[in-house]
Backbone as JSON, one array per atom type, in Angstrom:
{
  "sequence": "XXXXXXXXXXXXXXXXXXXXXXXXXXXXXXXXXXXXXXXXXXXXXXXXXXXXXXXXXXXXXXXXXXXXXXXXXXXXXXXXXXXXXXXXXXXXXX",
  "N": [[131.74, -54.92, 29.4], [134.46, -54.24, 27.41], [137.2, -52.1, 27.79], [138.62, -49.99, 25.4], [141.97, -49.6, 24.27], [143.4, -46.7, 23.34], [144.91, -46.29, 20.16], [146.92, -44.39, 19.92], [147.94, -44.31, 22.49], [149.14, -46.81, 22.74], [151.15, -46.67, 20.75], [152.57, -44.53, 21.8], [153.68, -45.54, 24.19], [155.42, -47.49, 23.14], [157.13, -45.84, 21.61], [158.27, -44.08, 23.51], [159.58, -45.94, 25.09], [161.41, -46.97, 23.22], [163.0, -44.75, 22.66], [163.89, -43.68, 25.14], [164.25, -45.82, 26.79], [166.5, -46.77, 28.03], [166.89, -45.52, 30.34], [166.51, -45.72, 33.75], [164.55, -44.34, 35.24], [162.63, -43.67, 33.32], [161.7, -46.2, 32.61], [160.55, -46.91, 35.03], [158.44, -45.07, 35.2], [156.95, -45.81, 32.92], [156.25, -48.39, 33.71], [154.59, -47.79, 35.87], [152.51, -46.43, 34.54], [151.54, -48.48, 32.88], [150.78, -50.32, 34.82], [148.68, -48.93, 36.0], [146.96, -48.75, 33.8], [146.35, -51.45, 33.45], [144.42, -51.88, 35.36], [142.08, -51.05, 34.22], [141.41, -52.47, 31.98], [140.54, -55.58, 30.38], [140.59, -59.08, 29.47], [141.89, -59.69, 26.24], [143.24, -57.28, 26.04], [144.24, -56.79, 28.59], [145.99, -58.9, 28.71], [147.83, -58.06, 26.78], [148.92, -55.82, 28.05], [150.24, -57.11, 30.14], [152.12, -58.58, 28.65], [153.65, -56.48, 27.65], [154.7, -55.46, 30.02], [156.33, -57.6, 30.71], [158.11, -57.33, 28.61], [159.35, -54.93, 29.36], [160.69, -55.85, 31.65], [162.45, -57.66, 30.45], [163.98, -55.86, 29.0], [165.24, -54.52, 31.07], [166.77, -56.63, 32.09], [168.56, -56.99, 29.97], [169.91, -54.65, 29.98], [172.56, -52.24, 30.7], [172.53, -51.64, 33.31], [173.57, -51.58, 36.72], [173.24, -53.98, 39.46], [171.79, -52.66, 41.53], [170.53, -50.52, 40.18], [168.98, -52.02, 38.43], [167.16, -53.23, 40.2], [165.89, -50.94, 41.16], [164.72, -49.99, 38.79], [162.66, -51.77, 38.45], [160.63, -50.98, 40.08], [157.58, -49.31, 40.35], [157.01, -45.85, 39.63], [154.96, -43.47, 40.12], [154.87, -40.79, 40.62], [157.16, -39.57, 39.78], [159.24, -38.86, 41.37], [161.24, -40.42, 42.2], [160.45, -42.15, 44.12], [158.45, -44.84, 45.34], [154.94, -45.34, 45.03], [153.75, -47.31, 46.41], [153.85, -48.41, 49.7], [154.99, -50.71, 50.62], [157.19, -51.37, 49.18], [160.56, -51.16, 48.95], [162.86, -48.9, 47.73], [166.01, -49.33, 46.47], [168.82, -47.64, 47.76], [171.85, -45.8, 47.33]],
  "CA": [[132.23, -54.18, 28.26], [135.92, -54.12, 27.46], [137.69, -50.76, 27.48], [139.61, -49.96, 24.32], [143.2, -48.85, 24.5], [143.6, -45.88, 22.14], [146.11, -46.64, 19.42], [147.96, -43.41, 20.21], [148.57, -44.69, 23.75], [150.01, -47.96, 22.47], [152.33, -46.18, 20.04], [153.34, -43.66, 22.69], [154.47, -46.38, 25.09], [156.51, -48.08, 22.37], [158.08, -44.8, 21.22], [159.01, -43.63, 24.69], [160.48, -47.03, 25.46], [162.49, -47.07, 22.23], [163.87, -43.58, 22.71], [164.47, -43.42, 26.46], [164.12, -47.03, 27.59], [167.73, -47.11, 28.73], [166.9, -44.73, 31.57], [165.73, -46.42, 34.77], [163.38, -43.56, 35.64], [161.63, -43.8, 32.27], [161.12, -47.53, 32.76], [159.7, -46.87, 36.23], [157.22, -44.33, 34.86], [156.18, -46.66, 32.02], [155.7, -49.48, 34.52], [153.47, -47.21, 36.63], [151.41, -46.16, 33.6], [150.98, -49.76, 32.46], [150.1, -50.88, 35.99], [147.41, -48.21, 36.12], [146.14, -49.16, 32.66], [145.91, -52.82, 33.67], [143.24, -51.86, 36.22], [140.91, -50.62, 33.47], [141.19, -53.32, 30.8], [140.48, -57.01, 30.67], [140.68, -59.92, 28.28], [143.08, -59.59, 25.39], [143.98, -56.04, 26.31], [144.98, -57.01, 29.83], [147.1, -59.78, 28.35], [148.83, -57.24, 26.08], [149.62, -55.02, 29.06], [151.15, -58.04, 30.8], [153.22, -58.86, 27.72], [154.54, -55.33, 27.59], [155.43, -55.42, 31.3], [157.4, -58.59, 30.57], [159.09, -56.72, 27.71], [160.14, -53.99, 30.17], [161.6, -56.66, 32.48], [163.52, -58.17, 29.57], [164.84, -54.71, 28.7], [166.06, -54.31, 32.27], [167.74, -57.72, 32.15], [169.56, -56.8, 28.92], [170.51, -53.32, 30.12], [173.89, -52.11, 31.32], [172.31, -51.23, 34.69], [174.14, -52.41, 37.78], [172.16, -54.65, 40.19], [170.97, -51.7, 42.27], [169.68, -49.82, 39.22], [167.98, -52.98, 37.94], [166.13, -53.34, 41.23], [165.16, -49.67, 41.17], [163.94, -49.9, 37.55], [161.51, -52.67, 38.54], [159.67, -50.4, 41.01], [156.77, -48.25, 39.76], [157.14, -44.49, 40.16], [153.86, -42.69, 39.55], [155.02, -39.36, 40.89], [158.37, -39.03, 39.15], [160.1, -38.3, 42.42], [162.21, -41.43, 42.61], [159.91, -42.94, 45.21], [157.32, -45.68, 44.96], [153.66, -45.01, 45.67], [153.47, -48.41, 47.32], [154.66, -48.3, 50.91], [155.62, -51.99, 50.94], [158.31, -51.57, 48.26], [161.73, -50.34, 49.29], [163.71, -48.58, 46.6], [167.41, -49.36, 46.9], [169.56, -46.37, 47.78], [173.31, -46.02, 47.43]],
  "C": [[133.73, -53.96, 28.42], [136.33, -52.71, 27.03], [138.75, -50.84, 26.4], [140.83, -49.18, 24.75], [143.42, -48.02, 23.23], [144.94, -46.21, 21.48], [147.25, -45.66, 19.71], [148.67, -43.75, 21.51], [149.54, -45.84, 23.55], [151.29, -47.49, 21.79], [153.21, -45.32, 20.94], [154.23, -44.46, 23.63], [155.66, -46.97, 24.35], [157.56, -47.03, 22.0], [158.91, -44.32, 22.4], [160.0, -44.7, 25.11], [161.66, -47.13, 24.51], [163.48, -45.94, 22.37], [164.59, -43.44, 24.04], [164.43, -44.64, 27.37], [165.38, -47.45, 28.31], [167.87, -46.31, 30.02], [165.98, -45.39, 32.6], [164.47, -45.65, 35.14], [162.27, -43.64, 34.59], [160.94, -45.15, 32.37], [160.17, -47.56, 33.96], [158.39, -46.16, 35.95], [156.35, -45.12, 33.91], [155.51, -47.8, 32.79], [154.5, -48.97, 35.32], [152.26, -46.97, 35.72], [150.74, -47.46, 33.18], [150.24, -50.44, 33.62], [148.74, -50.23, 36.2], [146.45, -48.64, 35.02], [145.56, -50.56, 32.88], [144.65, -52.9, 34.54], [141.95, -51.58, 35.45], [140.61, -51.47, 32.24], [141.09, -54.77, 31.24], [140.63, -57.78, 29.37], [141.99, -59.77, 27.54], [143.91, -58.36, 25.69], [144.79, -56.16, 27.59], [146.19, -57.91, 29.57], [148.21, -58.99, 27.65], [149.61, -56.35, 27.05], [150.63, -55.89, 29.79], [152.36, -58.37, 29.94], [154.18, -57.69, 27.67], [155.31, -55.15, 28.89], [156.57, -56.43, 31.28], [158.51, -58.06, 29.65], [159.97, -55.72, 28.48], [161.13, -54.75, 31.05], [162.75, -57.21, 31.66], [164.5, -57.06, 29.21], [165.78, -54.42, 29.87], [167.15, -55.37, 32.34], [168.87, -57.55, 31.13], [170.33, -55.49, 29.07], [171.91, -53.38, 30.72], [173.76, -51.64, 32.78], [173.07, -52.15, 35.64], [172.97, -53.02, 38.57], [171.23, -53.69, 40.94], [170.02, -50.96, 41.33], [168.63, -50.74, 38.62], [166.83, -53.12, 38.93], [165.26, -52.08, 41.27], [164.24, -49.57, 39.95], [162.68, -50.75, 37.6], [160.41, -52.14, 39.47], [158.92, -49.26, 40.31], [157.06, -46.91, 40.42], [156.11, -43.62, 39.48], [154.08, -41.19, 39.67], [156.26, -38.75, 40.26], [159.35, -38.44, 40.14], [161.16, -39.28, 42.89], [161.75, -42.25, 43.78], [158.72, -43.75, 44.69], [156.07, -45.22, 45.68], [153.3, -46.09, 46.69], [154.41, -48.33, 48.52], [155.4, -49.59, 51.24], [156.83, -52.3, 50.06], [159.43, -50.62, 48.63], [162.56, -50.13, 48.03], [165.14, -48.53, 47.09], [168.07, -47.99, 46.8], [171.05, -46.67, 47.9], [173.88, -45.4, 48.69]]
}
């Protein structure tokens, strides 16, 4: 059985990205949320999550972030503390 993604969740991700997508921390939190969501969906919905993750990467590439901020923006941050939950990912520091 495929889990449905509530329409409000889809719109929320797009709205947050549109309004605050130029902030590396917001992108990191969205990436974490989408990564978590990807664990609960399959089929077409999983493909949509992947497409949106690619959209976040494209946003990072087009951003005015310097290389260090681009690298940081690509790391999930589930806790909002500027650190990754994954221990194998080093977040660049200045």
